[in-house]
Legacy VTK file of the C-alpha trace (Angstrom):
# vtk DataFile Version 3.0
C-alpha trace
ASCII
DATASET POLYDATA
POINTS 203 float
104.453 110.191 136.023
101.856 112.676 136.611
104.086 115.909 137.107
105.847 114.281 133.565
102.316 113.870 131.857
101.982 117.813 132.417
104.918 118.828 131.053
104.873 116.626 128.297
101.173 118.431 128.002
102.338 121.709 128.505
105.323 121.410 126.075
102.340 120.244 123.235
100.760 123.126 124.190
103.124 125.092 123.926
104.604 123.839 120.180
100.807 124.472 118.703
100.628 128.067 120.058
104.485 128.579 118.574
102.967 126.803 115.404
100.064 129.004 115.307
102.103 132.662 116.062
104.770 131.321 112.765
101.828 130.775 110.688
100.216 134.080 111.118
103.765 135.688 110.844
104.512 133.999 108.026
101.514 134.911 106.075
101.448 138.261 107.008
104.480 139.025 106.089
103.799 137.233 102.424
100.369 139.531 101.879
102.960 142.987 103.124
105.256 141.781 100.120
103.106 141.144 97.431
102.431 143.862 95.771
98.117 144.690 95.091
97.647 143.097 91.625
99.356 140.173 92.406
97.471 137.034 93.854
98.235 135.277 97.384
101.295 132.879 97.917
100.560 129.978 100.257
103.091 127.686 101.399
101.763 124.943 99.529
103.090 127.033 96.627
106.536 128.162 98.073
106.828 124.296 98.704
105.600 123.299 95.721
107.956 126.052 93.996
111.162 124.498 95.827
110.358 120.918 94.792
110.280 122.379 91.224
113.426 124.344 91.446
116.338 121.896 92.742
114.191 119.150 91.112
116.304 116.769 94.312
113.044 114.966 95.364
112.811 112.753 92.295
116.796 111.959 92.414
116.360 111.091 96.054
113.492 108.446 94.938
115.822 107.084 92.797
118.248 106.900 94.984
116.051 105.185 98.016
114.775 102.531 95.407
117.636 101.664 94.086
119.830 101.051 97.447
116.892 99.556 98.894
117.369 97.157 95.462
120.217 96.368 95.583
120.228 95.334 99.579
117.861 93.135 98.826
118.692 91.153 95.731
122.325 90.400 97.534
120.424 89.868 100.991
118.657 87.236 99.315
121.172 86.210 97.748
123.824 85.609 100.500
120.894 83.374 102.697
119.935 80.976 99.838
123.829 80.442 99.261
124.339 80.401 103.179
121.087 78.008 103.879
122.169 75.567 100.883
125.260 74.444 102.921
125.217 71.116 104.523
127.799 72.966 106.970
124.893 75.023 108.020
122.575 72.325 107.937
124.817 70.409 110.641
125.184 73.591 112.950
121.499 73.697 113.072
121.763 70.143 113.910
123.638 70.656 116.569
121.563 73.738 117.866
118.486 71.273 117.940
119.933 68.688 119.929
120.527 71.350 122.099
117.201 72.280 122.564
115.454 68.892 122.442
116.053 68.555 126.038
113.934 71.440 126.842
111.182 71.520 124.318
110.012 68.532 121.661
112.082 68.546 118.303
109.678 69.555 116.532
109.348 72.965 118.998
112.705 73.160 118.817
112.977 73.442 114.635
110.146 75.707 114.751
111.467 77.904 117.501
114.889 77.868 114.638
113.012 78.258 111.530
111.294 80.969 112.974
114.623 82.993 113.942
115.509 82.541 110.824
112.620 83.869 108.828
112.628 86.249 111.344
116.189 88.196 109.430
113.645 89.019 106.445
112.409 91.436 107.891
114.274 94.280 105.177
112.683 92.359 102.143
109.424 93.350 104.168
110.885 96.696 104.723
111.587 96.399 100.707
108.278 94.942 99.703
106.472 97.471 101.880
108.831 100.794 101.318
109.144 100.379 97.541
105.512 100.806 95.821
104.918 103.652 99.003
108.433 105.690 97.380
107.071 105.164 93.610
103.739 107.094 95.169
105.372 109.699 96.270
106.871 109.820 93.316
104.247 110.012 91.441
103.035 113.294 94.140
106.065 114.996 93.324
105.818 114.899 89.678
102.516 115.871 89.553
103.647 118.919 92.046
106.410 119.630 88.860
102.836 119.626 86.497
100.676 122.334 88.343
103.570 123.713 89.705
105.262 124.404 85.698
101.847 124.947 84.569
101.395 128.281 86.778
104.781 129.899 85.155
103.608 129.705 81.390
100.857 131.321 79.893
100.476 128.524 77.215
99.829 124.903 78.487
101.062 122.562 75.929
102.674 119.122 76.377
105.742 120.169 76.707
105.205 121.875 79.847
103.363 118.542 81.533
105.886 115.909 79.680
108.968 116.015 82.192
106.553 115.744 85.282
104.469 113.040 84.294
107.595 111.128 83.168
108.917 111.478 86.745
105.289 110.050 87.985
105.245 107.538 85.706
108.859 106.639 85.620
109.350 106.379 89.285
106.044 104.421 90.188
107.729 101.320 87.803
110.312 101.529 90.104
108.790 101.339 93.077
106.575 98.481 91.703
109.525 96.593 90.123
111.481 96.587 92.937
108.504 95.333 94.931
108.013 92.588 92.486
112.243 91.379 93.012
111.633 91.723 96.884
108.220 89.277 96.914
110.356 86.989 94.914
113.491 86.502 96.625
111.104 86.190 100.037
109.047 83.391 98.219
112.610 81.951 97.266
113.651 81.777 101.390
110.140 80.576 102.569
110.818 77.686 100.383
113.908 77.068 101.152
113.002 77.239 104.557
110.417 75.102 104.074
113.107 72.548 102.484
115.497 73.101 105.453
112.120 72.353 108.219
111.517 69.005 106.266
115.257 67.520 106.274
115.323 68.900 109.648
112.367 66.749 110.931
113.419 63.886 108.507
116.669 63.672 110.426
115.086 63.878 113.595
LINES 1 204
203 0 1 2 3 4 5 6 7 8 9 10 11 12 13 14 15 16 17 18 19 20 21 22 23 24 25 26 27 28 29 30 31 32 33 34 35 36 37 38 39 40 41 42 43 44 45 46 47 48 49 50 51 52 53 54 55 56 57 58 59 60 61 62 63 64 65 66 67 68 69 70 71 72 73 74 75 76 77 78 79 80 81 82 83 84 85 86 87 88 89 90 91 92 93 94 95 96 97 98 99 100 101 102 103 104 105 106 107 108 109 110 111 112 113 114 115 116 117 118 119 120 121 122 123 124 125 126 127 128 129 130 131 132 133 134 135 136 137 138 139 140 141 142 143 144 145 146 147 148 149 150 151 152 153 154 155 156 157 158 159 160 161 162 163 164 165 166 167 168 169 170 171 172 173 174 175 176 177 178 179 180 181 182 183 184 185 186 187 188 189 190 191 192 193 194 195 196 197 198 199 200 201 202
């Protein structure tokens, strides 16, 4: 175990040294290639120009939000329909009869309801990840605004409108997706509460 820790520590030190050496090489090459009257180009400016050039980050954000929305809505509709079926409730009763030999009926019901609730973790991820993706879109839009301002001599509303549009729309879409996820989660929770009452009444 100590040997593994030593190896891991040595690899981390080597990675740190390599990253520092690569950073110094990049700084030296960038400084050597730049003309005397040209301002120094930092790594942040290079990454910002990459985002503005390809404009793939906002497309990826919309794609990610769309995937979350369609899967989350489909997930919610599927389980709402499944929980409303009488055959599913009868199956739950059979499981409870099997568990009642080992634990109390109330504990068996809570165990089964908790197991069903754990299936909704995707909605929890959807609720948490959608606003974060919107915030990422906001930052990407601001990067586009500042990058375009460095390329033009005169700043106008047209030079910043595109980036601000990306920043606002991705944020709004993220909040909408999260709101739909919250509604779906509450609907499923209410259905589980109804099932808990029906199962407890049957017992």
